[in-house]
C-alpha positions as CSV (number, residue, x, y, z in Angstrom):
1,X,97.8,119.8,97.9
2,X,95.6,116.3,97.1
3,X,92.2,116.1,98.7
4,X,91.3,113.2,100.3
5,X,88.9,110.4,99.0
6,X,86.6,111.1,101.8
7,X,86.4,114.0,104.5
8,X,83.6,114.1,107.2
9,X,83.4,116.7,110.1
10,X,81.1,116.7,112.9
11,X,78.7,114.2,111.0
12,X,75.4,113.4,112.9
13,X,72.3,111.2,112.4
14,X,69.0,111.1,114.7
15,X,66.2,109.3,114.4
16,X,63.6,111.2,116.7
17,X,65.1,111.3,120.0
18,X,67.6,108.6,119.0
19,X,71.2,109.9,117.7
20,X,72.5,106.9,115.7
21,X,75.8,109.1,114.4
22,X,77.1,111.5,117.2
23,X,79.6,113.9,115.7
24,X,82.0,111.9,113.8
25,X,85.1,113.2,112.1
26,X,87.3,111.6,110.0
27,X,89.4,111.5,106.7
28,X,90.0,108.6,104.4
29,X,93.1,109.1,102.1
30,X,93.2,108.5,98.1
31,X,94.0,104.6,97.7
32,X,93.9,103.8,101.3
33,X,92.0,100.3,102.7
34,X,90.0,101.9,105.5
35,X,88.4,99.5,108.1
36,X,85.0,100.9,109.3
37,X,84.1,98.5,112.5
38,X,81.6,98.5,115.5
39,X,79.4,96.0,116.9
40,X,75.6,95.7,115.6
41,X,73.8,99.0,116.3
42,X,77.0,101.1,116.8
43,X,75.8,103.4,113.6
44,X,78.3,102.2,111.1
45,X,75.5,101.4,108.7
46,X,73.9,104.6,109.1
47,X,77.1,106.4,108.4
48,X,77.7,104.2,105.4
49,X,74.8,105.2,103.8
50,X,75.2,108.9,104.3
51,X,78.5,108.2,102.7
52,X,77.3,106.6,100.0
53,X,74.5,109.5,98.9
54,X,71.6,107.1,100.2
55,X,71.0,109.1,103.2
56,X,71.1,112.8,104.4
57,X,73.3,114.0,107.4
58,X,71.1,115.5,110.4
59,X,74.2,117.9,110.9
60,X,77.9,117.9,109.5
61,X,79.5,118.1,106.5
62,X,82.0,116.6,104.1
63,X,82.9,115.4,100.8
64,X,82.7,112.0,99.3
65,X,85.6,111.8,95.9
66,X,85.1,115.6,96.4
67,X,81.5,115.9,95.8
68,X,79.3,117.4,98.9
69,X,77.2,115.0,101.0
70,X,74.5,117.5,101.6
71,X,74.0,118.8,98.2
72,X,75.6,116.4,95.6
73,X,74.6,112.7,96.4
74,X,73.7,111.8,92.8
75,X,77.2,112.8,91.7
76,X,78.6,110.8,94.7
77,X,76.5,107.8,93.5
78,X,78.1,108.3,89.9
79,X,81.7,108.1,91.4
80,X,81.6,105.3,94.0
81,X,81.3,101.6,93.7
82,X,79.2,99.4,96.2
83,X,78.8,96.0,97.4
84,X,77.4,94.2,100.2
85,X,77.2,91.0,101.6
86,X,73.2,90.6,101.5
87,X,72.6,92.1,98.0
88,X,75.2,92.4,94.8
89,X,74.0,90.5,92.0
90,X,70.0,89.7,90.5
91,X,70.6,86.1,90.8
92,X,67.9,85.4,88.1
93,X,69.8,87.4,85.7
94,X,72.8,85.7,83.9
95,X,76.2,86.7,84.7
96,X,76.3,89.1,81.2
97,X,72.9,90.2,82.1
98,X,74.3,91.3,85.5
99,X,77.1,93.1,83.8
100,X,74.8,94.9,81.6
101,X,72.5,96.1,83.8
102,X,75.0,97.4,86.4
103,X,77.0,99.0,83.8
104,X,73.7,101.1,82.6
105,X,73.1,102.0,86.3
106,X,76.5,103.2,86.5
107,X,76.2,105.5,83.3
108,X,78.3,103.5,80.3
109,X,77.3,103.7,77.2
110,X,76.6,100.6,75.3
111,X,80.0,100.5,73.6
112,X,81.7,100.8,76.9
113,X,79.6,98.0,78.3
114,X,80.6,95.6,75.8
115,X,84.1,96.4,76.2
116,X,84.0,95.9,79.9
117,X,81.8,92.9,79.8
118,X,84.7,91.3,77.3
119,X,87.5,92.4,79.6
120,X,85.7,91.7,83.0
121,X,84.6,87.8,81.7
122,X,88.1,87.2,80.2
123,X,90.0,88.6,83.5
124,X,87.6,86.5,85.7
125,X,87.9,83.4,83.5
126,X,84.2,83.0,83.3
127,X,83.4,83.2,79.6
128,X,82.0,79.8,79.9
129,X,79.8,80.9,82.4
130,X,78.5,84.3,80.7
131,X,75.2,82.4,80.3
132,X,74.7,81.0,83.4
133,X,72.3,82.3,86.1
134,X,74.3,84.6,88.8
135,X,72.6,82.7,91.4
136,X,73.8,79.4,90.5
137,X,77.3,80.3,90.4
138,X,79.6,79.0,93.6
139,X,79.7,81.7,96.0
140,X,83.3,82.6,95.7
141,X,82.6,83.2,91.9
142,X,79.8,85.5,92.7
143,X,81.7,87.6,95.5
144,X,84.8,88.2,92.8
145,X,82.0,88.8,89.9
146,X,80.0,91.3,92.0
147,X,83.2,92.9,93.2
148,X,84.5,93.2,89.4
149,X,81.0,94.9,88.7
150,X,80.8,97.3,91.3
151,X,84.3,98.6,89.9
152,X,83.0,98.6,86.3
153,X,83.1,102.2,86.2
154,X,86.4,102.8,87.5
155,X,85.1,104.4,90.8
156,X,87.4,106.7,92.7
157,X,86.1,104.5,96.0
158,X,84.5,101.3,96.8
159,X,82.1,100.8,99.6
160,X,82.4,97.0,100.9
161,X,79.5,96.5,103.3
162,X,80.5,93.1,105.0
163,X,81.5,91.8,101.7
164,X,82.9,88.1,103.2
165,X,80.3,87.1,105.3
166,X,79.4,83.6,105.7
167,X,82.5,82.5,103.0
168,X,85.0,80.0,103.9
169,X,88.6,81.5,104.9
170,X,90.5,80.3,101.4
171,X,87.6,82.4,99.2
172,X,87.9,85.7,102.0
173,X,91.6,85.1,101.3
174,X,91.5,85.4,97.4
175,X,88.8,88.3,97.8
176,X,91.4,90.4,99.8
177,X,93.8,89.7,97.0
178,X,91.4,91.5,94.7
179,X,91.2,94.3,97.3
180,X,94.9,94.7,97.7
181,X,94.9,94.7,94.0
182,X,92.3,97.4,93.7
183,X,94.3,99.7,96.4
184,X,97.4,99.4,94.5
185,X,96.2,100.6,91.1
186,X,95.0,103.7,93.4
187,X,90.9,103.0,94.2
188,X,90.3,103.7,97.8
189,X,88.7,101.2,99.9
190,X,86.0,101.3,102.5
191,X,85.1,98.3,104.1
192,X,83.0,96.9,107.0
193,X,83.6,93.5,108.4
194,X,82.9,91.3,111.2
195,X,86.0,89.8,110.9
196,X,88.6,90.8,113.4
197,X,91.5,89.2,111.4
198,X,90.4,91.3,108.0
199,X,91.0,94.3,110.1
200,X,94.4,93.6,110.1
201,X,94.7,94.0,106.4
202,X,93.5,97.6,106.6
203,X,95.7,100.6,106.7
204,X,93.7,102.4,109.1
205,X,90.7,101.0,111.1
206,X,88.3,103.2,112.9
207,X,85.8,101.4,115.7
208,X,82.3,103.0,116.5
209,X,80.8,102.7,119.8
210,X,77.5,103.9,120.2
211,X,77.3,106.5,117.2
212,X,80.9,107.8,118.0
213,X,84.6,106.6,116.7
214,X,86.1,105.6,119.9
215,X,89.7,104.7,118.4
216,X,91.0,105.3,114.8
217,X,94.8,104.2,113.8
218,X,96.8,101.3,112.0
219,X,96.5,98.4,113.4
220,X,99.8,98.2,114.7
221,X,99.4,101.4,116.7
222,X,95.8,100.3,117.9
223,X,97.4,97.0,118.9
224,X,100.4,99.2,120.7
225,X,97.9,101.4,122.5
226,X,96.0,98.6,124.0
227,X,98.4,96.7,124.8
228,X,97.0,93.6,122.2
229,X,98.2,91.0,120.6
230,X,95.5,91.3,117.8
231,X,92.5,93.0,116.5
232,X,90.1,91.2,118.2
233,X,91.3,91.7,121.6
234,X,91.3,95.3,120.7
235,X,88.1,95.6,119.5
236,X,86.9,93.7,122.8
237,X,88.9,96.2,125.3
238,X,87.3,99.4,123.1
239,X,83.9,97.7,123.2
240,X,83.6,96.9,126.8
C-alpha cells in the first residue's frame, strides 16, 4: 500500500501554558490538493511550520514525504517546496539569480541548475526578463516565478502559505491552474488560504478552530453536512 504524503498523529505544540496546536491527527494523500483553513490564531501556521521541518512538536508524531517530523527535519526540507505570500523571492536579485540561488539551496548541482533555468524561463516565457530584478516584475509574474522556483527540485509536496493574498481574481485563477497542473503530475499541494472560494478548488479541506481540527472533508460533503451553499458559509458556521 502506497504511503500518504503526510501522516500526522496527535500533534501538539505548546508555548508555555498556551497550546497553539491541540492534539490534531490527519493524513494527506499523494497528489491531493489539501486546503488548511482557519482564522488568524487558529494554529494553522504553527502546524505548517512543524510539517515543513522548521519547528519541533511538543508531542505527537508523523511523517512528511516519508520522513519523521521529530528526527528528520533536514530531510523533510530537501523533499518539499515552500512558497508564501510574504516572502518567496529576493527583490534585489534578478530573475536568473533567484533561480540559481534557490536551486542551490534545494541541493541541485550546477548543471542541473543551468538546465532547470533554461526550462523554467522557457515554460514561463520569461527569457527576456531573466536579467530584470524580481522586485520589478508585475505581481502575477512574481507569483508564477515563485511557484516554479519552489518546484525546481521536483518536490513530493509543495506547501503554499496564503500564496494568493492581495492579488486580483484573474491572477488567482491562473495561479490555481498551475496548482492543478502540479497535482495532476503527482505533486501533493498543501495550501492555506483566507479565500473561501479557493477552498472549493481543493480535494479536501480541514478547518482549524482554537488549535483543533473542527472539520475535515471534501468541500461538497462539508457543504452538505452543514446545509450550506458555499464554503464561506461552512467556515462561518464552524468558526461561530
